[in-house]
C-alpha positions as CSV (number, residue, x, y, z in Angstrom):
1,M,-30.6,26.7,-68.8
2,K,-27.3,25.7,-67.0
3,N,-29.3,24.3,-64.0
4,I,-31.5,22.3,-66.4
5,F,-28.4,20.6,-68.0
6,K,-26.9,20.0,-64.5
7,G,-30.2,18.3,-63.4
8,L,-30.3,16.2,-66.6
9,G,-26.7,15.1,-66.0
10,L,-27.4,14.0,-62.5
11,G,-30.5,12.2,-63.5
12,I,-28.7,10.3,-66.2
13,L,-25.9,9.4,-63.7
14,V,-28.5,8.1,-61.2
15,L,-30.2,6.1,-64.0
16,A,-26.9,4.6,-65.1
17,F,-25.9,3.7,-61.6
18,S,-29.3,2.1,-60.9
19,F,-29.2,0.1,-64.1
20,L,-25.7,-1.3,-63.3
21,V,-26.6,-2.2,-59.7
22,S,-30.0,-3.8,-60.6
23,N,-28.7,-5.9,-63.5
24,S,-25.4,-7.2,-62.2
25,A,-24.3,-8.5,-58.8
26,S,-20.7,-7.4,-59.5
27,A,-21.4,-4.2,-61.5
28,A,-18.7,-1.4,-61.3
29,L,-19.2,2.2,-62.0
30,T,-16.1,4.4,-62.2
31,L,-16.4,8.2,-62.0
32,S,-13.8,10.9,-61.5
33,N,-14.0,14.5,-60.1
34,L,-17.6,13.8,-59.0
35,T,-19.7,15.9,-56.6
36,L,-23.0,14.5,-55.4
37,D,-25.2,17.1,-53.7
38,T,-28.8,17.5,-52.6
39,A,-31.0,20.3,-51.6
40,A,-30.9,21.6,-48.1
41,G,-33.0,19.4,-45.8
42,D,-32.9,16.4,-48.1
43,A,-31.9,12.9,-46.8
44,F,-29.2,11.3,-48.8
45,T,-28.7,7.5,-48.4
46,L,-26.0,5.4,-49.9
47,A,-26.6,1.7,-50.5
48,P,-29.5,1.4,-48.0
49,T,-30.5,-2.1,-49.1
50,N,-27.0,-3.7,-49.3
51,S,-27.4,-6.4,-46.7
52,T,-24.5,-8.7,-47.2
53,G,-22.0,-6.9,-49.4
54,T,-19.1,-4.6,-48.7
55,I,-19.2,-0.8,-49.0
56,T,-15.8,0.9,-49.4
57,I,-15.1,4.6,-49.6
58,G,-11.7,5.5,-50.7
59,G,-10.0,2.1,-50.6
60,A,-6.7,2.9,-52.4
61,N,-6.4,6.6,-52.3
62,T,-3.4,8.3,-50.7
63,G,-5.1,11.7,-50.3
64,G,-7.6,12.4,-47.6
65,I,-11.1,11.2,-46.8
66,S,-13.3,13.8,-45.1
67,I,-16.7,13.2,-43.5
68,G,-18.7,16.0,-42.0
69,V,-15.9,18.6,-42.2
70,G,-18.2,21.6,-42.5
71,T,-18.3,24.4,-40.0
72,A,-22.0,23.9,-39.1
73,A,-23.0,21.9,-36.0
74,K,-24.0,18.4,-36.9
75,T,-24.3,14.8,-35.6
76,I,-22.1,12.1,-37.2
77,A,-23.2,8.6,-36.4
78,I,-21.4,5.4,-37.3
79,G,-23.4,2.2,-36.5
80,S,-25.5,4.1,-34.0
81,T,-28.9,2.6,-34.8
82,S,-27.8,-0.9,-35.5
83,T,-29.5,-3.6,-33.4
84,G,-27.4,-6.5,-34.6
85,A,-23.8,-7.5,-33.6
86,E,-21.3,-5.3,-35.2
87,S,-17.6,-4.6,-35.3
88,I,-16.5,-1.0,-35.9
89,T,-12.8,-0.4,-36.6
90,I,-11.1,3.0,-36.8
91,G,-7.5,2.9,-37.9
92,N,-5.3,0.0,-39.1
93,A,-3.8,-2.2,-36.4
94,S,-1.1,-3.4,-38.7
95,A,0.0,0.0,-40.0
96,A,3.7,0.7,-39.4
97,S,3.1,4.3,-38.6
98,G,0.4,7.0,-38.6
99,T,-1.8,8.7,-36.0
100,N,-5.4,8.0,-35.3
101,S,-7.0,10.8,-33.4
102,L,-10.4,11.5,-31.8
103,N,-10.7,15.3,-31.3
104,G,-13.5,17.3,-29.9
105,Y,-14.9,19.4,-27.1
106,N,-16.7,16.6,-25.4
107,V,-15.5,13.1,-26.6
108,A,-17.4,10.1,-25.3
109,I,-16.4,6.5,-26.0
110,A,-19.0,3.8,-25.3
111,Q,-20.8,6.2,-23.0
112,A,-24.2,4.5,-23.3
113,A,-22.9,0.9,-23.2
114,T,-24.5,-1.2,-20.4
115,V,-22.9,-4.6,-21.3
116,G,-19.8,-5.8,-23.2
117,T,-16.1,-4.9,-22.9
118,L,-14.4,-1.6,-23.7
119,T,-10.8,-2.2,-24.7
120,V,-8.3,0.7,-25.2
121,G,-4.9,-0.5,-26.4
122,G,-3.9,-3.9,-27.8
123,A,-3.0,-6.8,-25.6
124,A,0.0,-7.5,-27.8
125,A,1.0,-3.9,-28.3
126,T,4.7,-3.0,-27.7
127,G,4.2,0.8,-28.1
128,N,2.7,3.3,-25.7
129,V,-0.9,3.9,-24.6
130,T,-1.2,7.5,-23.4
131,Y,-4.2,9.2,-21.7
132,N,-3.7,12.9,-21.6
133,G,-5.9,15.1,-19.4
134,A,-6.2,18.8,-19.0
135,V,-2.8,20.5,-18.9
136,T,-3.8,23.5,-16.8
137,G,-7.0,22.6,-14.9
138,G,-10.2,20.7,-14.8
139,A,-10.9,17.3,-13.4
140,N,-9.6,14.2,-15.2
141,S,-11.1,10.9,-14.0
142,L,-11.0,7.2,-14.8
143,F,-14.0,5.1,-13.8
144,G,-15.4,8.1,-12.0
145,N,-19.0,6.7,-12.1
146,S,-18.1,3.1,-11.0
147,T,-19.8,2.2,-7.7
148,T,-19.6,-1.6,-7.5
149,S,-17.0,-2.4,-10.2
150,N,-13.8,-4.3,-10.0
151,I,-11.1,-2.1,-11.6
152,A,-7.6,-3.3,-12.5
153,I,-4.8,-1.1,-13.7
154,G,-1.9,-3.1,-15.0
155,G,-3.5,-6.3,-13.7
156,A,-1.7,-8.5,-16.2
157,L,1.8,-7.0,-15.8
158,T,4.5,-9.6,-15.5
159,S,7.4,-7.2,-16.0
160,G,8.0,-3.5,-16.6
161,T,7.1,-0.5,-14.6
162,L,3.7,0.8,-13.5
163,T,3.8,4.5,-12.7
164,L,1.0,6.5,-11.1
165,G,1.8,10.2,-10.9
166,N,4.7,12.3,-12.2
167,A,8.0,12.4,-10.4
168,A,8.3,16.1,-11.2
169,A,4.7,17.0,-10.2
170,T,4.2,19.8,-7.7
171,G,0.6,18.9,-6.9
172,I,-0.9,16.1,-4.9
173,T,-1.4,12.4,-5.8
174,V,-4.3,10.9,-3.9
175,I,-5.2,7.2,-3.7
176,S,-8.5,7.0,-1.9
177,G,-9.9,3.8,-0.3
178,S,-13.2,2.9,1.1
179,T,-14.7,5.4,3.5
180,L,-17.2,3.0,5.0
181,A,-16.0,-0.6,5.1
182,G,-14.0,-3.2,3.2
183,T,-10.3,-3.8,2.9
184,N,-8.1,-1.4,0.9
185,T,-4.8,-3.0,-0.1
186,L,-1.5,-2.0,-1.8
187,F,0.8,-4.6,-3.3
188,D,-0.9,-7.4,-1.3
189,A,-0.3,-9.9,-4.2
190,G,3.5,-9.3,-4.1
191,T,5.3,-12.3,-2.6
192,T,9.0,-11.6,-3.5
193,S,8.7,-8.0,-4.6
194,N,10.7,-5.0,-3.6
195,I,8.2,-2.3,-2.5
196,S,9.2,1.2,-1.7
197,L,7.2,4.1,-0.3
198,G,8.6,7.6,-0.6
199,A,12.2,6.4,-1.2
200,G,13.0,9.5,-3.2
201,L,11.8,12.0,-0.7
202,L,14.3,14.8,0.1
203,G,11.9,16.8,2.3
204,G,8.2,16.9,3.3
205,T,6.3,14.5,5.5
206,L,5.5,10.8,5.0
207,N,2.5,9.6,7.0
208,L,1.4,6.0,7.6
209,G,-1.9,5.7,9.4
210,G,-4.5,8.3,10.2
211,T,-3.5,11.7,11.4
212,G,-6.9,12.6,12.8
213,L,-9.4,10.7,15.0
214,M,-8.4,7.2,13.8
215,T,-9.3,4.5,16.3
216,G,-8.2,1.4,14.4
217,T,-4.9,-0.5,14.3
218,V,-1.7,0.3,12.4
219,T,0.5,-2.8,11.9
220,I,4.1,-2.7,10.6
221,A,5.8,-6.0,9.8
222,G,3.1,-8.1,11.5
223,G,3.9,-11.3,9.6
224,T,4.9,-14.6,11.2
225,G,8.1,-15.1,9.2
226,A,11.6,-14.2,10.3
227,Q,12.2,-10.5,9.4
228,T,14.7,-7.7,9.8
229,I,12.9,-4.4,10.6
230,N,14.9,-1.2,10.3
231,M,14.0,2.2,11.6
232,G,16.3,5.2,11.2
233,T,19.3,3.0,10.3
234,G,20.6,4.8,7.2
235,G,23.1,7.5,6.4
236,T,25.0,9.9,8.5
237,G,22.3,12.4,9.2
238,I,21.1,12.6,12.8
239,K,17.6,11.4,13.3
240,T,15.1,12.1,16.0
241,I,12.9,9.0,16.4
242,N,9.8,9.4,18.5
243,I,7.6,6.5,19.7
244,G,4.5,7.2,21.6
245,T,5.5,10.7,22.6
246,G,2.1,12.3,22.4
247,A,0.8,14.3,25.3
248,I,-1.5,11.5,26.5
249,G,-1.3,8.4,28.7
250,N,0.2,6.1,26.0
251,V,0.9,2.4,26.7
252,V,4.1,1.5,24.9
253,T,5.5,-2.1,24.9
254,I,8.9,-2.9,23.3
255,G,10.1,-6.5,23.1
256,T,8.7,-9.8,24.3
257,V,9.5,-12.2,27.2
258,T,9.1,-15.3,25.0
259,G,12.0,-17.7,24.7
260,A,15.5,-16.4,24.3
261,S,14.3,-12.9,23.1
262,S,16.7,-10.0,23.8
263,L,16.5,-6.2,23.9
264,A,19.5,-3.9,23.5
265,L,19.4,-0.2,24.5
266,N,22.5,1.5,23.2
267,A,23.9,5.0,23.7
268,G,27.2,6.5,22.6
269,S,28.8,9.4,24.4
270,G,25.3,10.6,25.3
271,E,23.1,9.0,27.9
272,V,20.1,6.8,28.5
273,S,17.5,8.8,30.3
274,I,14.6,7.2,32.2
275,A,11.8,9.4,33.5
276,G,8.9,8.2,35.7
277,K,8.5,5.1,37.8
278,V,10.7,2.1,36.9
279,K,9.5,-1.4,37.4
280,L,12.0,-4.2,36.9
281,S,11.0,-7.8,36.5
282,G,12.2,-10.9,34.8
283,N,14.0,-14.3,35.1
284,G,10.8,-16.2,35.4
285,T,9.4,-17.7,38.7
286,L,11.4,-16.8,41.8
287,T,11.9,-19.5,44.5
288,E,13.1,-18.8,48.1
289,S,14.9,-21.6,50.1
290,E,17.0,-21.7,53.3
291,A,19.7,-23.9,54.8
292,G,17.5,-24.9,57.7
293,T,14.1,-26.4,57.8
294,G,12.2,-23.1,57.5
295,S,11.0,-21.2,54.4
296,G,10.9,-17.5,54.0
297,V,8.5,-15.2,52.0
298,N,9.2,-13.0,49.0
299,T,7.3,-9.7,48.8
300,A,4.8,-9.6,46.0
301,N,6.2,-8.6,42.6
302,S,9.8,-9.6,43.6
303,S,11.9,-10.9,40.7
304,G,15.4,-12.0,40.1
305,M,16.3,-8.3,39.4
306,V,14.7,-6.6,42.4
307,G,12.8,-7.8,45.5
308,I,12.4,-8.1,49.2
309,V,12.6,-11.4,51.2
310,T,11.8,-12.1,54.9
311,G,13.5,-15.2,56.2
312,S,11.6,-17.8,58.3
313,S,11.3,-17.8,62.1
314,T,13.8,-20.8,62.1
315,A,17.4,-19.8,62.3
316,T,19.4,-20.3,59.1
317,T,22.8,-19.4,57.7
318,T,21.7,-18.9,54.0
319,I,18.8,-17.4,52.2
320,V,18.8,-18.5,48.5
321,E,16.8,-16.9,45.7
322,T,16.7,-19.2,42.6
323,V,15.4,-17.7,39.3
324,G,13.3,-19.6,36.8
325,T,15.2,-18.3,33.8
326,A,19.0,-18.3,34.1
327,W,21.1,-15.2,33.7
328,A,23.5,-15.0,30.8
329,H,26.2,-14.4,33.3
330,A,26.4,-14.5,37.1
331,P,24.8,-11.1,38.1
332,F,26.1,-8.3,40.2
333,C,23.8,-8.0,43.2
334,T,23.5,-5.4,45.9
335,V,21.8,-6.6,49.1
336,T,20.7,-4.3,52.0
337,P,19.0,-4.9,55.4
338,A,15.2,-4.5,55.3
339,N,14.6,-4.9,59.1
340,A,16.4,-4.4,62.4
341,A,17.5,-8.1,62.7
342,A,19.2,-7.9,59.3
343,A,20.8,-4.5,60.2
344,A,22.2,-5.9,63.4
345,L,24.1,-8.6,61.4
346,V,25.5,-6.0,58.9
347,G,26.9,-4.0,61.8
348,G,28.1,-7.1,63.7
349,A,31.5,-8.6,63.9
350,T,30.8,-11.5,61.5
351,G,28.7,-9.4,59.0
352,M,27.0,-10.9,55.9
353,Y,28.0,-11.4,52.2
354,V,26.4,-12.3,48.9
355,T,27.4,-14.9,46.3
356,T,25.8,-15.4,42.8
357,T,25.6,-17.9,40.0
358,V,23.6,-17.8,36.7
359,N,20.8,-19.5,38.5
360,A,20.7,-18.1,42.1
361,M,21.7,-15.4,44.6
362,T,22.7,-16.5,48.1
363,I,22.7,-14.3,51.2
364,N,25.2,-15.7,53.7
365,I,24.6,-14.7,57.3
366,P,25.4,-16.0,60.9
367,S,22.7,-18.4,62.0
368,T,19.8,-16.0,62.6
369,A,16.0,-16.1,62.3
370,S,13.5,-13.6,60.7
371,T,15.9,-11.4,58.9
372,A,14.6,-9.3,55.9
373,W,16.7,-8.2,52.9
374,S,16.1,-6.2,49.8
375,W,18.2,-6.6,46.6
376,H,18.7,-5.5,43.0
377,C,20.7,-7.5,40.5
378,F,22.0,-6.8,37.0
379,D,23.8,-9.0,34.5
380,N,27.3,-8.0,33.7
């Protein structure tokens, strides 16, 4: 009998609701402490023909609104079968506080979307947008399925800080570039930025360039502008700086011969060590001249620093070596005999002597032909 009255009450309620809705465009039905239930397996539809109106559930209540909170497995769909344009909003963008949460074992947002834009976080937001991954394990990925996309993180930042990775992390932060082709860049759009790599390191290893079978090019400060490039210049700790020290026939070039370029090799109370063959060249094109009418010959690869000259077969009192690029100061030169004719002069009564200017070295001898001399000169 109780179920009969319950059924009659529900029927009367449905009839009343139908009467109100069908006879008034603005009908209102107010109920309290109401439970609407159907038999297991039934389909319950609310306002299926409402095409232009607004359906509100719990507009002013301060309690809770629960949808699908039972313990049984179920599918909860919001706007899932709509084919028209729609806007779905969860949470109030103007609310002063509160937390909007999506919780679940597997949570997918716009997983099946093939066009359109997925936006997380407001463009005008002044708060924090946080993505939390697994705290103990698992693989957390962003854009893991993207193959030909253009992906920007912080692409519109004009101030503030963009942080990737945690300063206290004990794991590994990996930024992977193309493994096939293309150009991988970091901070290429920065024109007046201050860029730091590994500035906080207190130990470990910082690698730039491939550590394996890399065959490309590594360029450091390759720009055309005036720059100051520092290596090992900071602090009081002793640094060991190795350049090209691998056990292979490396070709190492330091400096340039263009213009007024200079190179300083400094050592304190230690020493400058040179191992292997030493070839000295410089001062531009070297020109030999004599006081007489003859002209001698410089041995190939002779320079203002080192060389050998053989005087002409015409007797002369001077052999002059003029450099193409002037010394900064008149150099110190040591000249020694390179054949018997020159040796005879050194051991003779009149001997020989050398004078220098910033432009030339002059070997002064008694009038003699076909003498040969070797020299080396260094700036003071």
